[in-house]
C-alpha positions in Angstrom: 4.5 -12.7 0.9 5.9 -13.2 4.4 3.4 -15.9 5.1 4.2 -17.7 1.9 7.6 -18.6 3.4 9.6 -18.0 0.2 6.7 -19.1 -2.0 6.7 -22.5 -0.3 3.1 -22.1 1.1 1.1 -22.2 -2.2 -2.1 -20.6 -0.8 -0.3 -17.6 0.5 1.9 -17.3 -2.6 -1.2 -17.3 -4.8 -2.8 -14.7 -2.5 0.3 -12.5 -2.8 0.3 -12.8 -6.6 -3.4 -12.0 -6.8 -2.9 -9.0 -4.6 0.0 -7.7 -6.7 -2.1 -8.2 -9.9 -5.0 -6.3 -8.4 -2.7 -3.5 -7.3 -1.5 -3.0 -10.9 -5.0 -3.3 -12.3 -6.2 -0.5 -9.9 -3.2 1.6 -10.7 -3.9 1.3 -14.4 -7.6 2.3 -13.8 -6.5 5.3 -11.8 -4.2 6.4 -14.6 -7.3 7.0 -16.7 -8.3 9.8 -14.4 -5.1 11.1 -12.8 -1.7 12.2 -14.0 1.0 9.5 -13.7 2.9 11.3 -10.9 -0.1 11.8 -8.7 -1.4 8.3 -9.3 2.0 6.8 -8.4 2.3 8.9 -5.3 -1.1 7.8 -4.1 -0.5 4.2 -5.0 2.9 4.1 -3.2 1.7 5.9 -0.1 -1.5 3.9 0.2 0.3 0.6 -0.2 2.9 1.6 2.3 0.2 2.3 4.9 -1.8 -0.8 4.1 1.3 -3.1 4.5 2.4 -1.4 7.7 -1.1 -1.7 9.2 -1.3 -5.3 8.1 2.1 -5.9 9.8 0.7 -4.5 13.0 -2.4 -6.6 13.0 -1.2 -9.9 11.4 2.4 -10.1 12.7 2.0 -8.0 15.9 4.8 -5.6 14.8 5.4 -2.6 17.0 6.0 1.0 15.8 8.0 3.7 17.6 6.8 7.3 17.7 8.8 8.3 14.7 7.3 5.6 12.6 3.8 6.5 13.7 4.5 10.2 12.9 5.8 9.2 9.5 2.7 7.2 8.8 0.5 10.1 9.9 2.4 12.3 7.5 1.8 9.8 4.6 -1.9 10.0 5.5 -1.9 13.8 5.3 -0.2 13.6 1.9 -2.8 11.1 0.6 -5.6 13.3 1.8 -4.0 16.3 0.2 -3.4 14.6 -3.1 -7.0 13.3 -3.2 -8.4 16.8 -2.6 -6.1 18.5 -5.2 -7.9 19.7 -8.3 -6.3 17.9 -11.3 
């Protein structure tokens, strides 16, 4: 969305819309197998990490040690939720 410049760049705006639609489609598919709370936690955590990593690589954003630690904790949470017996 940042690259769409307020939806002025049509290519990036379309890419953002497609990405959001795919995100909701995959969440809906996950809800067939997982409880809503677990699926939402995984969806939120994974999307947070993916957006942060994209920001690092695409926009050269820098993270401080607390942000890196927080992202590592999100990764631990995601691993824990995926190994949890449902």
